[in-house]
C-alpha positions, 0 to 999 in steps of 0.5 A: 654677892652674898656669902655665908662665910663660916670657919670650922672651929676645929681647924687651927686656922679658924682660931688665928683667922683675925691675925691672918686677916690683919697680916694680909690687909697690912702686908703685900705678901704673907707667909702662912706656915701650917702642918697638914690638916691645919685648914690653911688650904680651904680657909685662907681664900675665905679670909681673903673673900671676907677682906673684900679682896674679890671686889677688885679682882679674882682670888687666884688659888694655885695647887700643885696637883689637878686632883687637889684643885678640883677637891679644894674648889668643891670643898670651898664652894660647899662651905660657902654654899655656892654652886661650883663653877660660878662664884667658886670655880677651878681650872686644870689642864684642858678643863676649865670650870670657871665663869665670869662670876668666879671670884675664887679660882682654884687652878694648878700652878701650870695654869697660872703660868700659862695665863701669864703669857696672855696677862703679864700683869695678872690684872684679873687677880687681886690676890694670889694664894700659892699653896703647898709652896714647900713642895718647891716644884718647878712651876712653884719656883718659877711663879715665886720668882715672877711674882717677886718681880711683879709686886713692885709693878702691882702694889695692889696685888696681895700674895699669900704663900702657904707652906708646911713648916718647912724652911718658911724663912726662905720664903719670907726672905725671898719676899723682902722679909714678909711676915710669917704666921705659923699655925699648928696642924696637929692635935695629938703628939707623935712619938718617934721610935728609931729601929736601928738595923745596925743593932741586930744583936739585941733581941726584942723581948717576947715572941710574936703573939705574946706580950712585948715590952713597949719602948718608945725611947729614941732607939729600939734594937731589933733582930730577926726572931725565930718566927721571922726568918726573912733575910730582907732587912726591910721586912725584918724592920717592918715586923719588928715595928708591928710587934712593937705596935701590938705590944703598945696596944696591949699595954694601952688596952686600945683597939688596933690602929691603922698603919701607914708604911712609907716605902721607896717604890712599887716593887717594895710595896708588892714584895712586902704586901706578899710577905705580909699576906703570907704571915696571915696577920689576924684581922689585918687588911693589906692595901697598896697605895702608889700613883699608878694604882687604879682609881678604884684601888686608891679609893679603897683606903677611904672605905670604912673597915674593921680591924687593922689596915696596913697601907703600904705607900710611896711618898704619894701619901707624904703630901699629895694624899691624906690617908685617914685614920692613921695612928702609926707610921713606919718610915723606911727613910727612902724614896725614889726621887726624880733627878735629872743628870746634866752629865748623862742627860738622863732623868734618873729615879734613884732610891735615896734617903729622904730629907729631915723635912720629908721624914717629919712630914711622914711622921705628921701623918699619924696623930691626927685622930689620937697620939701617934707613933712613928717608927723610923727604920734607921738610926737617930744618927742617920736622921741627924746626918741627912739634909734638912730639906729636899732639893727643890725640883729646879735643882734636879730637873731639865730646865728647857721648859722654863727657859722656853717660857721665859723667852716667850714671856721676854723675862730676860736672862735666866741667870738674873731671874729671882729664883728662890734657889738659882739653878746651877749654871751647867743645868741652865746651859743644859736646858739651853742645849736641849732647846737648841737641839730641838731647834727652838733657839738660834745660835745666840740662844734666842727664841725663834719662830719654831720655839714660839710655836713650841712654847704655845703648845701645852706640853713638854718642848720635846713633845711640842717638837714632835707635833711640829714635825708631824705637821710637816710629815703629814701625820699630825693626827697620829702624833696627836694621839701619841703625844697626848698619851705620853703627856698623861699617866699610862691608862693601862692598869696592871693590878698586882694580883692580876698581872698576867691577865692584864698583860695578856689583854694589853698584848693585843695593843702591842705593835711588834716594831714600835711602842708608839704605834701601840698607842694608835692601836689602843686608841682605835679600839677604845674609840670604837668601843666608846662610840658603840657602847653605852657609858656603863658598858664602856666602863665594863669594857675598860674593866675587863680590858684592864684600862683606867676609865678616868685616865682614858678620859684624861687622855682623850681630853688631852688629845682634844686640847692639843688638837685645838692648840694645833688648830690655833697655830695653823696646823691641821690634822691630816685625817680622822684618827682611825687606823688599820695595819696597812695605814700604820705601815704606810705611815711608819717612817713619817711617824717616827721621823716626827718622834725623832724630832723631839728625841734625837738624844735618845737614840740607841744602837744595839750592842752584842750583849743586847744592851744599847749604846745611847748618846754620849756613851751611855748604855741602856736596856729596853724596858721589859714591858716594851714590845721590843724587849725580845726583838732588839732592833739594830737602831731604836728611838725612845721617848724617855730614858729612866734610871731605876735599878739601871737605865731603861728606855720606857717607850721604844721603836725601830728606826733607820739611822738615816732618819735620825741623820736627816732630823738632826742636820743641825746637830750631827758631826761629819768626819771625812777621811780617806779622800781618794780619786775615783776613776769611775766617778771622775771626781775625788771621793771621801768616806764620811762618818756621821755621828750624833751625840757620839753615835755613829749613824753612818760608819763609812759612806762615799761622798763627793769631796769637791764641795767639802774641801775644793783645794784638797780635792783639786790636789788629789785630782792632779796627783791621783787622777791626772798623774797616775792616768786614772782618768777617762779624759778624752782631751787631746792635751791629756792623751798627748801628755800621757803618751809622752810620759809613757815613753819616758817611763818605758825607757826608765824601765828598760835602763832600770834607772828612774832618773829620766822622768821629772819628779812627781812634784814637778809634774804636779806643778805643771798642772797646778800652775796651768789648770784653772783653780775651780777645776776639781774633777774630770767633768770640769776639765773636759768642759774646759778643754772643749772650750779651747780654740786650739785643743792641741796647743792648750796651756796644759800641752806638755813638751819634752822639756817639761817632763824629761830630765835628761837626754836618751841616746840612740845607742841606748834605744837600740840596746833596749828594743821594744820588739825582738826579731825571732824567726821572722816574727816581731815579739813584744818586749815589756820592761818592768823595774820593780826589784823583788817582784815576780815580773821585775825585768824584761818579758817576751810575749810568745804565742803558743804556736811559736813555742816549739821553735823558740830557742834559748838563744832567741831569748838570751839575745833579745835585749842586747842592753842586758847582755853585758851585765848578765855575762858579768854575773856569769863570770863572777859565778866562777870559782875564785881562782879561775875568776881572778884570771879574768879580771877586770871582769867588765873589761873581759866581758866587753871584749868577749861581746865585741867579738861576736855578732848579735845576729849569730846568737851563740849560746852565752856560756859557750861564747864566754868559755871560748872567749876566755880561752882565746882572750885570756888562755883560761880553758875551763870545762863546759860545766864550770860555766853556770848561770845559777847566780845570775839575778832574775831581772837579767834573765828574760821571762817568757809570757806564753799566750794562748790562741785567745791572747790570754796569758797561759803562763810566765816562766824563765824556763823555756824547757819546762814550758815546752814540756808542759805545753807539748800536747798543745804545740803538737796539736798546732803542728798537726793542724798546720798545712803541708809544705811543698818540700814534704814528700815520702817514698823516696829512694834517691835524692829526688826532692831538690835542695834540702834547706836548713830551715823554711818559713811558713805563714800561718797567722804568724811566721813559723820556722821549720827544719826539714829532715830526712826520715828513715822509713825502712825501704824508703825515706821521706822529707818532713819538717821538724820544730827544732834544728836539733830534732831535725839533725837527729832524725836526718842522721838515720834517714840520710844513712838509709838513703846512702844504703838505698843508693849502694845496693851491692855494698849493702849486700856485701855488708849484710853478709859480713854482719850475718857472719858476726851474728852467727858467731854471736848466736844467742849472745845477741840482744835482738833477733839476728835479722833486726840486729843486722839491720841496726848494724847496717845503718850504724855502718853507714852513719859511721862511714858517711858521718851523717850526724855532722856532715849533712848534704843540702843539695843533690850534688853534695849528696852525690859527691859524698856518696862517691867518696864514701862508697869505697870504704864501706866494706872496711868500715863494716869489718872494723865495726863488726869487730867492735860489736862482736868484742863488745857483745862477747864482753857483755856476755862474759860480764853477765855470766860473772854477775849471775855468780855474784848476784846472791852476795852483792845484789845491789851492786849487781843490779846497778851493773845490770842497769848500766848494761841495759843502757849500753846495749839498747834494743836497737843496738848499735843503731841507737848509739852515737858514732863517737860513743861506740868507739868507747865501748871497750873502755866502758866494758873494761871498767865494768870488769875492773869493778867486778874484780874490786867488788869483793874487797870493797862492797860498801864503797862500791855500793855508795858510788853506785847509789850516787850514780843511780841518783844522777841517772834517775834525775836525768830521766826525770828531766826527759833523759836523752829527749832533753836537748840540753842533756842529750849527752848526759847518759854518756857523761854518766858512763865517764863518771862510772869509769872515774869511780870504778876504774879510775886507772883507765882515764876519762875523755874529760873532767867529770865528777858527781858534783859537776854532773849535779850542777849540770842537772841543776843548771838544765832544770833552771834553764841555765844550759841549753842544747 
């Protein structure tokens, strides 16, 4: 091959080429240090070519960026006069423009790393030039380490390291003190001016547009002048520097020079550009320069122009791109540096002060065409305090890709690898951890088959994991588009001056639930347009749609290369890349399951404030440009988390947490809690909490516990299932065991002594020691039971001795029956020992139809075993003085109960009162005996059941139940069939025997009480629900029957009462005829004592009739006198009341109420026989009260109010209709005598307190009829 090798004389390297050539020839490694513009990049390959190094292999030349590889190759080919792609070629990611004849090959450092996989000795190369080594990218550092190991094995290999004058000694030391040749790259000096923002008090001389003093000393103070009233210190510093530049140019009488302003990021560039344009600086063009700017916009900096140009740039212009014609640099001293946080697992992009080396690089960008000035917007002390060099990328990035490649290349332990600056151990561990999360390494941190597949993919390990999963999910075609999009720069352009229009165009590619699916929509549209349009039309389409044609082409090429790589790995795309909405919808889950495979540590769960909680407790927000920014799904996955002003998810999509659970099976942590027996499932269940990197994917899910902890599950099965009866086992042994345990527990409830059944631990041991170890649930135990030859005699068949701690006597069993015999019915008794609970004690189940005939005695005597304790409690409720006479109380109660038969069922209070009098000569009034303090569990509860068998109400108050359900029971009575004993129209004893009670079978056995009813001119026999009601009715009906059988006597008596009625005249309460009839019946009741002496047969009736007939007239005469005197007294009292009513209205009203009670409408028939005889005393007591009233009206009123309260309470409880209080009205009359005429005496002790107690006792059911 013939080359025309020449060296441009203006380049510093050209002057030193012989020295450089000699060093390369004599040394295996040479370090060439030179400033930007020294010519080292283009001339060093030519020097190596001239040395003949291409004769034994290629000259490989790496560049950190693809653009540089292409442009440098083009420049070298041009200088050598050869065709690009032949002798001089280049290869970048997915694009190879080299051939077999290529002797100088430009490539990115990533390409050389990829070639190592196929050619570990790099045999095709005789020389390798590592350019821009000072950038210390991850690839560069990896190549440096690899080459340092390779050199002893390849002594023929030449290595040339080129670098800016930044820490070149470190490169030299790394390669065993390789020689360093420094080449100057600047032709003109650069002055450094520090604009210290802290010295704002010193005003820069002159106003904008006027003459300013040039000061190139080491520090220039600045402040915001009257025309620069901006609050932004950055704007203030830039304007101060611009004024200084204009002043310098005026003094030097030079034209306007271009200014390069280094800023930290796009936002600062946009804001400063806007502010500068508002200043309307004369003959000045403002140009932005940053990586995401469209190619067209970037090319503007190379175009010819007039006047001054101010380029606002990121650190892109520091090393990557040379901006021509720059005479001034304004350095903010800040840059956005990519840093990976091992702690938070986030790639951060913080804005931080640049290093001294970067500051010098920036200063070097001016002074290439003339002497330059660099204005640093910070102090010299600040500069001196900064780090000398920028941290290499290996110290601030995730190392997973490096580790994976090292594993694939079998380069050994990363800790032993000869990096220039070895990474921190925790950073290496973090890289290993990520690879294990992705499933690329085994538990020993060694690469596995999946890892090898990932390593061969020319993308980041995360993206490679997505592609592998997509192949399994049958959505590889979709993920190829998405992954290739994530691998290149965003093809969507958003010019600062057309931001809204660009966003509107891009919105049509947004998917409402996934930014990833937006790439598919964009791909669809772009591919359709590309195929239908010509190239020029397609470019116009891209421009109008705000899409970068170059980046779209790179995206498509990346997609092609990835598809090829997948095919080579045996992976096949599932379909042609062409999607509509329905197709995408159907693939949504598969696509995002694939994305999750590479993004498991980038999930987010929405918080209440709209932020997301990510893995390991970090919080982040969805990036504003995301389609999900306003939707905020509950769960998302993001492609990347970037920290700028705060932590953002740059690409996000809605997911379901169960997808992440399935994708992260090897990473998730499962916590089990609240293990419990489930009767419905027949097994032990627990709640499972599933977390992934601290995120709760599942908060509380029920799972079977048997496979998780068989021993604990077996224990719970026994304790919570078998021992509690919460199983649906049909096994004979278990039914037998449960029946045996129920019987024993029932006896414990009866005796209220939980000491009969053995302990739960003993029951547990019984099953634990006999049940096979592998049985943890109901199904397994059922199967075992069915296999037993004799189901009734299995090892799990309990005997009484296995479960019963002590013997139960027959006497005890009789004392606590399971049923109570009530009126020929067997009523179920249930026992519950649960102190403090409502159902503690014994309860009797009573059908509604049986309620009317149920008596309190039926209830009280239903459980003999409770009687003694209950009676003891009653006795202990007596006043202390009286109680002492009955001690020892248990002995007294035992004797009292021994004197009665249970079958007789006497009222308990009556029994105790009578026995106290008989056994201990203690005579207490009836109302002294109360059950107020009897414990609730000693008083049986009535469980009233409706006709449907459901509970209507449970209560210990029989009277209240009867009152509440009176209508329902009356309806039952009406619907019952007529009894043969019932008859009407009777005028003589024509109905045979009148039994005390009769029974009727009507579903249940009813007991009814026959009664003789007064029908006026005849009587009838009917059945009553209670004996007391039958007695009340029969008292009048029997009197009528006697009257019907004695017509002569009845006529004579009638005349007597007619005479009395005539004498009384208007004093009578009712019509004379009615009154005579009432008096007549009262006379017969008195004579024949019908309330207490009831004949049961015709013979008994005839006998009583015969004996009593003769005395009827005398009784009538005596009764007539009582009645006349009583009515006369009443009349006299009412006359006195009329005279006193105006002075004592309340007192008079009370007496009127008393008279209304004493003289009802049916008087005297409505008055009991024994009470009529007391009328003279009652009326005399009223007269005595009237005599005392004027002297003590207040005392009288107080007593009257007390009586009135008792009277109203009595009426509220049913009055005379309440069997338990039927005589209370007459007790009140005795109380009135006691209060208003004590001198007259009472029939029995009575007081307000005693009567109130009686009311309370009746209210609670403690006293009965």
